[in-house]
C-alpha positions in Angstrom: 0.1 0.1 0.0 1.2 3.3 -1.0 1.4 6.4 1.1 -1.4 8.1 -0.7 -3.7 5.4 0.2 -2.6 5.6 3.9 -3.5 9.2 4.3 -6.6 10.2 6.6 -9.5 11.6 4.6 -11.3 14.6 6.0 -14.8 15.5 4.7 -15.1 19.3 5.3 -18.2 21.5 4.9 -17.4 25.3 5.1 -18.9 28.1 3.1 -16.3 30.9 4.0 -13.6 30.5 1.3 -11.1 32.3 3.4 -11.6 30.1 6.3 -11.9 27.0 4.1 -8.5 27.9 2.4 -6.4 28.2 5.6 -8.0 25.2 7.2 -7.6 23.0 4.2 -3.9 24.2 3.7 -3.1 23.2 7.4 -4.8 19.9 7.2 -2.9 19.0 3.9 0.3 20.2 5.4 -0.2 17.8 8.3 -0.8 14.7 5.8 -4.5 14.7 5.4 -6.4 14.5 2.2 -9.5 17.0 2.3 -12.7 16.8 0.4 -14.5 20.1 0.7 -18.0 21.3 0.1 -19.2 24.7 0.7 -22.9 23.6 1.0 -24.6 20.2 1.0 -25.0 19.4 -2.6 -28.3 19.3 -4.4 -28.1 15.7 -4.9 -27.4 14.9 -1.4 -25.5 12.0 -0.2 -25.0 10.6 -3.6 -23.2 13.4 -4.7 -20.9 12.9 -1.8 -20.4 9.3 -2.5 -19.5 10.5 -6.0 -16.9 12.6 -4.9 -15.2 10.1 -2.4 -15.1 6.3 -2.9 -14.5 5.5 0.5 -15.9 6.6 3.9 -14.0 9.6 5.6 -12.0 9.2 8.6 -13.4 12.4 10.1 -15.9 14.9 9.2 -15.6 18.7 10.0 -19.1 20.5 9.7 -19.8 24.3 10.0 -23.3 24.8 11.6 -24.5 27.9 9.6 -24.4 26.8 5.9 -26.6 28.0 2.9 -29.3 25.6 2.4 -29.4 22.9 5.0 -27.5 23.7 8.2 -25.1 21.6 10.1 -27.4 19.9 12.3 -29.7 18.7 9.2 -26.5 17.6 7.3 -25.0 15.7 10.5 -28.4 13.9 10.7 -28.3 12.8 7.1 -24.7 11.6 7.3 -25.4 9.8 10.5 -28.5 7.9 9.0 -27.7 7.4 5.6 -23.9 7.5 5.0 -21.3 7.3 7.8 -20.6 4.2 9.9 -21.3 4.9 13.5 -17.6 5.2 14.6 -16.6 8.1 12.3 -16.4 11.4 14.4 -18.0 14.6 13.5 -16.8 17.8 14.5 -18.7 21.1 14.4 -17.6 24.6 13.9 -19.6 27.6 14.7 -19.4 31.2 15.8 -22.3 30.7 18.3 -22.2 27.5 20.4 -24.5 28.2 23.6 -25.6 25.5 25.7 -28.7 24.5 23.7 -26.7 24.5 20.4 -24.0 22.0 22.0 -27.0 19.9 23.1 -28.5 20.0 19.7 -25.2 19.0 18.3 -24.9 16.2 20.3 -28.5 15.1 19.8 -27.7 14.8 16.1 -24.7 12.7 16.4 -21.6 15.2 16.6 -18.7 14.1 18.9 -17.0 17.5 19.3 -17.0 21.3 18.3 -14.7 24.3 17.9 -15.9 28.0 18.3 -14.9 30.3 15.6 -12.7 31.8 14.8 -10.9 28.5 14.8 -7.5 28.3 16.2 -5.7 26.1 14.0 -3.4 24.5 16.8 -6.6 23.8 18.6 -8.0 22.5 15.5 -5.3 19.9 14.9 -5.3 18.9 18.5 -9.0 18.0 18.5 -8.5 16.2 15.2 -5.9 14.1 16.6 -7.8 13.3 19.7 -10.9 12.4 17.7 -8.9 10.1 15.4 -7.2 8.5 18.2 -10.7 7.7 19.8 -11.8 6.6 16.6 -8.9 4.2 16.0 -9.0 2.8 19.7 -12.9 2.2 19.4 -12.2 0.5 16.0 -9.7 -1.7 17.4 -11.9 -2.6 20.3 -14.7 -3.7 18.2 -12.4 -5.7 15.9 -11.2 -7.5 18.9 -14.6 -7.8 19.9 -15.6 -9.3 16.6 -12.5 -11.6 16.7 -13.4 -12.9 20.2 -17.0 -13.6 19.1 -15.5 -15.6 16.2 -13.1 -17.4 18.4 -16.1 -18.3 20.7 -18.1 -19.4 17.7 -15.4 -21.6 16.5 -14.7 -23.0 19.7 -18.4 -24.0 19.9 -18.1 -25.5 16.6 -15.2 -27.6 17.7 -16.2 -28.4 21.0 -16.6 -32.0 20.4 -13.0 -32.1 19.4 -11.9 -30.1 22.6 -13.7 -32.5 24.4 -11.7 -35.4 22.9 -8.5 -33.5 23.6 -9.3 -33.3 27.3 -10.3 -36.9 27.6 -6.9 -37.7 25.9 -4.9 -35.5 28.3 -6.8 -37.5 31.3 -5.9 -41.0 29.5 -2.2 -40.1 29.3 -2.1 -40.2 33.0 -2.4 -44.0 32.8 0.5 -44.7 30.6 4.1 -45.2 31.3 5.9 -46.6 28.2 6.7 -45.8 24.7 4.3 -48.2 23.1 1.2 -47.1 25.3 1.8 -43.5 24.5 2.1 -44.2 20.6 -1.1 -46.0 20.8 -3.0 -43.3 22.5 -1.6 -40.7 20.0 -2.6 -42.7 17.1 -6.1 -43.3 18.5 -6.5 -39.6 19.2 -5.3 -38.6 15.7 -7.6 -41.3 14.1 -10.5 -39.2 15.9 -9.5 -36.0 13.9 -9.3 -38.1 10.5 -5.7 -38.0 10.1 -2.8 -40.4 10.0 0.3 -40.2 12.0 3.8 -41.6 13.0 5.4 -41.0 16.2 9.4 -41.0 17.5 9.5 -41.2 21.2 12.7 -41.3 23.5 11.1 -42.2 26.8 12.5 -45.7 27.6 14.7 -46.0 24.4 14.4 -44.3 21.0 11.5 -45.7 19.4 9.8 -45.3 16.0 6.0 -46.1 15.8 3.5 -45.9 12.7 -0.4 -46.1 13.1 -0.5 -48.7 10.3 2.3 -50.8 12.0 4.8 -50.4 9.0 8.4 -49.3 9.5 9.4 -46.7 6.8 13.2 -46.1 7.1 13.0 -42.9 4.9 10.1 -41.6 7.1 12.1 -42.1 10.3 15.2 -40.4 8.8 12.9 -37.4 7.8 11.4 -37.2 11.4 14.9 -37.2 12.7 16.1 -34.5 10.4 13.0 -32.5 11.2 13.6 -32.3 14.8 15.8 -29.1 14.9 13.6 -27.2 12.5 11.2 -25.6 15.2 8.2 -26.9 17.2 5.9 -27.1 14.0 7.5 -27.7 10.6 5.3 -28.3 7.6 6.2 -29.3 4.1 3.3 -30.2 1.6 0.8 -32.0 3.4 3.4 -33.3 5.9 3.3 -31.5 9.6 5.9 -32.3 12.2 5.5 -31.5 15.8 8.6 -31.6 17.7 9.1 -31.7 21.5 12.1 -32.4 23.7 11.6 -36.2 24.0 9.3 -36.9 21.0 8.2 -36.0 17.5 4.7 -36.8 15.9 4.4 -36.5 12.1 0.7 -35.9 10.5 1.0 -37.5 7.1 -2.2 -36.1 5.6 -2.9 -32.5 6.8 -5.7 -30.8 4.9 -3.7 -28.2 3.3 -6.4 -27.4 0.8 -8.7 -26.1 3.7 -6.8 -23.2 5.2 -9.2 -22.7 7.9 -9.4 -26.4 9.0 -5.6 -26.7 8.7 -5.1 -23.9 11.2 -7.6 -25.2 13.6 -5.9 -28.7 13.5 -2.6 -27.4 14.1 -3.7 -25.4 17.3 -5.9 -28.5 18.4 -2.8 -31.0 17.9 -0.4 -28.6 19.9 -2.9 -28.8 22.8 -3.1 -32.5 22.4 0.7 -33.0 22.2 1.3 -30.6 24.9 -0.5 -33.1 27.1 1.8 -35.8 26.0 4.8 -33.6 26.5 3.7 -32.9 30.2 3.0 -36.8 30.8 6.6 -37.3 29.7 7.9 -34.7 31.9 5.9 -36.3 34.8 7.2 -39.9 34.1 10.8 -38.8 33.9 10.3 -36.9 37.2 8.6 -39.8 38.7 11.4 -42.2 37.7 14.2 -39.8 38.9 12.6 -39.7 42.3 12.4 -43.3 42.3 16.0 -43.5 41.5 16.9 -41.2 44.2 14.8 -43.1 46.8 16.4 -46.4 45.8 20.0 -44.9 46.1 19.0 -43.5 49.4 17.7 -46.8 50.6 21.1 -48.5 49.5 23.3 -45.9 51.2 21.2 -45.9 54.3 21.5 -49.4 54.4 25.2 -49.4 54.0 25.6 -46.8 56.6 23.4 -48.8 59.1 25.6 -52.1 58.7 28.6 -49.9 59.1 27.5 -48.4 62.4 26.5 -51.7 63.6 29.8 -53.3 62.7 31.6 -50.1 64.3 29.5 -50.8 67.7 30.6 -54.4 67.5 34.3 -53.7 67.0 34.1 -51.2 69.6 32.8 -53.7 72.1 35.2 -56.4 71.1 38.3 -53.9 71.1 37.3 -52.7 74.7 37.4 -56.3 76.0 40.6 -57.1 74.4 42.2 -54.0 75.8 40.9 -54.8 79.2 42.1 -58.3 79.2 45.6 -57.3 77.5 45.9 -54.7 80.6 45.1 -57.2 83.3 47.4 -59.9 81.6 50.2 -57.4 81.6 49.8 -56.6 85.2 49.6 -60.1 86.2 52.5 -61.4 84.2 54.7 -58.6 85.6 54.0 -59.3 89.1 54.9 -63.0 88.5 58.0 -62.3 86.5 59.3 -59.7 88.8 59.4 -62.2 91.7 62.0 -64.1 89.8 64.3 -61.0 89.6 66.5 -60.1 92.5 65.4 -56.4 92.3 65.5 -54.1 95.4 62.2 -52.8 96.6 62.9 -49.5 95.5 63.8 -50.8 91.9 60.8 -52.8 91.7 58.5 -49.8 92.6 60.3 -47.7 90.1 59.8 -50.2 87.4 56.1 -50.7 88.4 55.8 -47.0 88.3 56.9 -46.7 84.6 54.8 -49.6 83.5 51.7 -48.0 85.3 52.3 -44.7 83.5 52.7 -46.5 80.2 49.4 -48.2 80.8 47.8 -45.0 81.8 49.0 -43.4 78.6 47.8 -46.3 76.6 44.4 -46.3 78.1 43.9 -42.5 77.5 45.0 -43.1 74.1 42.4 -45.9 73.8 39.6 -43.8 75.1 40.4 -41.0 73.0 40.0 -43.4 69.9 36.6 -44.6 71.4 35.5 -41.1 71.8 36.3 -40.2 68.2 34.6 -43.4 67.0 31.6 -42.2 69.1 31.7 -38.9 67.5 31.9 -40.6 64.1 29.3 -43.1 64.8 26.8 -40.0 65.9 27.6 -38.3 62.4 26.8 -41.5 60.7 23.7 -41.9 62.5 22.4 -38.4 61.9 23.1 -39.2 57.9 21.1 -42.2 58.3 18.3 -40.4 59.8 18.1 -37.7 57.3 18.3 -40.4 54.5 15.5 -42.4 56.0 13.3 -39.1 56.3 14.0 -38.2 52.7 13.2 -41.7 51.6 9.9 -41.7 53.5 9.1 -38.0 52.0 10.3 -37.8 48.6 9.9 -34.3 46.8 
């Protein structure tokens, strides 16, 4: 579209040639096209239609015109020519309260008191057009929303099928079951498909049970071409852990083609969510299994430490007692002075005391280590009972 067709068109009624000349020059200088009448034409609205092929974006209408006045012209424009959203602005030297109310009653949107100040004129024109554009957009959005609602009602049965499909995915846990569910859903839409799934392992499925090597290769090649990739009547839907190929999309029916693409996205989003849930569940199960194995190993280690501690304590006490008894027995055989014997026994007692202290410190460290191991064991058991 060229810049000429993008210009806003103003329909302008003014009988004063000087005012008209200045106003037209100002509007044209701001990029508007202007269609000017110095009075309402004798042939009425048909003459207006003959002058401009399309409806104007704005009407500027003087009240005091020869022949029909601005109020009468406004009524005719509103009832027989303009769309309801096109704004009309009155200009007049006299706009008392009753004039303003009358202008509003016949369908005007705004007014300017003469003599018209050009800056004020341009400001009001801009405001009216902005309001017109925003109202037009709101109307278009409403129409679009109504169409979407109507289309949704038309396809409510298919949407119901999608909801039931998503519910059914919650009961599947492997590649083959997912593929069967997908093909069953696609058949309800009257299309044929193939699937490539990477859940348990990389698997290729086709609704007719065949294995077409070239098709599999094509699906693998298409995985890096975006979420939806279309080529002729083939459409590929690509997700992180799977791809689905629809082999007979209705490319000759553009509206149905677009609806099906949207609905298949909804359907396959359910598959994607189910695969994520399966993988998360398997990951949690794996973590629980590892936690159980570690907890079991720690429990065995703690028990073994307890048994070793008890055995070492008994062996140490026995060794010390045997040492004392053996020394007492052996010393009798030596001809030692009493003072020498006391000195020797003193050294032995000190050595035993030091060895006992070392042994007790070892037991204390072992007890601390055991406590830490028991805390770790308790934490693992707690996490195993309450997985994330």
